[in-house]
C-alpha positions in Angstrom: 5.3 6.5 4.3 3.0 3.5 3.9 3.9 1.2 1.1 1.7 1.4 -2.0 -0.5 -1.7 -2.3 -0.7 -1.7 -6.0 0.9 -4.9 -7.5 1.9 -5.8 -4.0 1.2 -9.5 -4.6 4.1 -9.7 -7.1 6.6 -8.3 -4.6 9.1 -10.7 -3.0 9.0 -10.8 0.7 12.6 -9.5 0.9 11.7 -6.4 -1.0 8.4 -6.0 0.8 10.0 -6.0 4.2 13.0 -3.9 3.0 10.5 -1.2 2.0 8.4 -1.4 5.1 9.7 -3.4 8.1 6.3 -3.6 9.7 5.3 -6.1 7.1 7.5 -8.5 9.0 5.2 -8.2 12.0 2.1 -8.5 9.8 3.4 -11.8 8.4 4.4 -13.0 11.9 0.8 -12.3 13.0 -0.4 -14.9 10.5 2.3 -17.4 11.6 4.8 -16.7 8.8 8.5 -16.0 9.5 9.5 -13.4 6.9 13.2 -14.5 7.1 12.4 -18.0 5.8 10.6 -16.7 2.7 12.8 -14.0 1.2 12.4 -15.2 -2.4 8.7 -15.9 -2.2 6.2 -13.3 -3.5 3.4 -12.2 -1.3 1.0 -13.9 -3.7 2.9 -17.2 -3.2 2.9 -16.8 0.5 -0.9 -16.3 0.6 -1.5 -19.3 -1.7 0.8 -21.6 0.4 -0.9 -20.5 3.7 -4.5 -20.2 2.4 -4.4 -16.5 3.3 -6.3 -13.6 1.9 -3.9 -11.0 0.7 -6.3 -8.2 1.7 -6.4 -9.6 5.2 -2.6 -9.3 5.5 -2.5 -5.8 3.9 -5.5 -4.8 6.1 -3.6 -5.9 9.2 -0.6 -3.9 8.1 -2.7 -0.8 7.6 -4.3 -1.2 11.0 -0.8 -1.0 12.6 -0.7 2.7 11.6 -4.0 3.5 13.3 -3.4 4.7 16.8 -5.9 4.2 19.6 -3.7 5.8 22.2 -5.0 8.5 24.4 -3.2 11.8 24.1 -1.3 13.1 27.1 -3.7 16.0 27.6 -6.6 13.6 27.8 -4.7 11.4 30.3 -3.9 14.5 32.4 -7.6 15.3 32.9 -8.7 11.6 33.3 -9.3 10.0 36.7 -6.2 8.4 38.1 -7.7 4.9 37.9 -8.1 5.4 34.2 -4.5 6.4 33.9 -3.5 3.2 35.7 -5.7 1.0 33.4 -4.2 2.7 30.4 -0.7 1.9 31.7 -1.7 -1.7 32.5 -3.0 -2.0 28.9 0.4 -0.9 27.7 2.1 -3.4 30.0 0.0 -6.2 28.5 0.8 -5.1 25.0 4.6 -5.1 25.8 4.5 -8.5 27.5 2.1 -10.4 25.3 2.8 -8.8 21.9 5.8 -6.6 21.3 8.5 -8.3 23.3 7.7 -12.0 22.4 7.9 -10.9 18.7 11.3 -9.3 19.2 12.5 -12.2 21.3 11.6 -14.6 18.5 13.3 -12.4 15.9 16.5 -12.4 17.9 16.5 -16.1 18.8 16.0 -16.9 15.1 18.9 -14.7 14.1 21.8 -16.5 12.3 25.2 -15.9 13.9 27.2 -17.1 10.9 27.8 -13.7 9.6 31.1 -12.6 11.2 30.6 -9.0 10.3 28.2 -8.5 13.2 30.2 -9.6 16.2 27.5 -8.5 18.7 25.1 -11.2 17.5 25.9 -13.4 20.4 25.8 -10.5 22.9 22.3 -9.5 21.7 21.1 -13.1 21.9 22.4 -13.3 25.5 21.3 -9.9 26.7 17.8 -9.7 25.4 16.3 -12.7 27.2 17.7 -11.4 30.4 16.3 -7.9 29.7 12.9 -9.5 28.9 12.8 -11.5 32.1 13.8 -8.5 34.3 11.3 -6.2 32.5 8.4 -8.6 33.0 9.3 -8.9 36.7 9.5 -5.2 37.1 6.1 -4.7 35.4 4.4 -7.4 37.5 5.9 -6.0 40.7 4.8 -2.4 39.8 1.2 -3.5 39.1 1.0 -5.7 42.2 2.3 -3.2 44.7 2.4 0.4 43.4 -0.6 0.4 41.1 -2.7 -1.5 43.7 -1.7 1.0 46.4 -2.6 4.0 44.3 -5.9 2.4 43.3 -6.6 1.8 47.0 -6.0 5.5 47.7 -8.4 6.4 44.9 -11.2 4.1 46.0 -10.9 4.9 49.7 -14.3 5.6 51.2 -15.3 7.1 54.5 -15.0 3.9 56.4 -12.6 4.4 59.4 -11.3 0.8 59.1 -10.3 1.4 55.5 -8.5 4.6 56.5 -6.6 2.6 59.2 -5.6 -0.1 56.6 -4.3 2.5 54.1 -2.4 4.2 56.9 -0.3 1.1 57.5 0.2 0.8 53.7 1.6 4.3 53.7 4.1 3.3 56.3 5.3 0.4 54.2 5.4 2.1 50.8 7.3 5.4 50.2 5.6 6.7 47.1 7.8 9.7 47.0 11.0 7.6 47.0 9.6 5.3 44.3 8.6 8.3 42.1 12.1 9.9 42.5 13.8 6.6 41.7 11.6 6.1 38.7 12.3 9.6 37.4 16.1 9.3 37.8 16.7 5.7 36.8 18.3 4.9 33.4 16.0 3.5 30.7 15.7 -0.3 30.8 16.9 -0.1 27.2 20.1 1.8 27.8 22.3 -1.3 27.5 20.7 -2.6 24.3 20.8 1.0 22.9 24.5 1.1 23.5 25.2 -2.4 22.1 23.3 -1.5 18.9 24.8 2.1 18.6 21.3 3.6 19.0 19.8 1.1 16.6 21.7 2.5 13.7 21.1 0.5 10.5 23.4 2.7 8.4 26.0 -0.1 7.9 23.7 -3.0 8.3 22.9 -5.1 5.2 21.4 -8.1 7.0 17.6 -7.5 6.6 16.7 -9.7 9.6 19.0 -7.6 11.8 17.6 -4.4 10.3 14.1 -5.4 11.3 15.3 -6.2 14.8 16.9 -2.8 15.2 13.8 -1.0 13.9 11.6 -3.0 16.2 13.9 -2.3 19.2 14.0 1.4 18.4 10.2 1.5 18.1 9.8 -0.3 21.4 12.3 2.1 23.1 10.3 5.1 21.8 7.0 3.5 23.1 8.7 2.8 26.5 9.8 6.5 26.7 6.3 7.7 26.2 5.1 5.1 28.8 7.7 6.3 31.3 6.7 10.0 30.7 3.1 9.2 31.6 4.2 7.5 34.8 6.7 10.3 35.7 4.7 13.3 34.8 1.1 12.3 35.2 0.7 9.2 37.4 3.2 9.8 40.2 2.6 13.5 40.7 -1.2 13.0 40.9 -0.7 9.9 43.2 1.4 12.0 45.6 -1.3 14.7 45.7 -3.9 12.0 46.3 -1.8 10.5 49.1 -1.3 13.9 50.7 -5.1 14.4 50.7 -5.7 11.0 52.2 -3.1 11.8 54.9 -5.0 15.0 55.7 -8.2 13.0 55.9 -6.6 10.5 58.3 -5.2 13.3 60.5 -8.7 15.0 60.6 -10.3 11.7 61.5 -7.8 11.1 64.3 -8.4 14.6 65.6 -12.2 14.2 65.7 -11.8 10.8 67.5 
């Protein structure tokens, strides 16, 4: 449930974020690290940073507004639109979500001995981030480009010849099966954090990290489902159609 905005200015940042962890991201978007201002009220924060409280609250409210296309709409959309939607998600992950989580983790204090996995999290997440970005860029450069080439193929015989050689170098079927069967990129972090459980976590900074990681994991699952159950099946159908067209052209020639 969204936090009531009445008398919000008098709330301390610690209480504000405890009640609604997304306020940490809202503050971050205005250049404010919530964990450095636990005892400041929202009113104080706004005065110190020449910030309009309504702008901050408005930003937080906007985070609940979803502009995502539903799966049924994506199923009936042209495959190039599906790809553009996935690329938009990639950009959001790389430029927004993950840098924020990375900053939260790198700023995490490791003085509290109750949480022995602090160092592990600090070590693992940057490696995950780097691998994830490399995976996304490779996927866009090779797989998405190949599928888009299939989609935009015209009747030019030279273009059919070019795509024929691409088919020989890219096994879309193997890629789709591997993508479907591979473990989630987040499986290691999920195990380290015990499925992001905050049951015994008192450190607010860590609670926010766990909740952000869980939210990202959920977003990533939806993203993977779109690839596995919409993009790849339709791409394979498209590839088969193009293969038939090439065989027909070869027969006619």
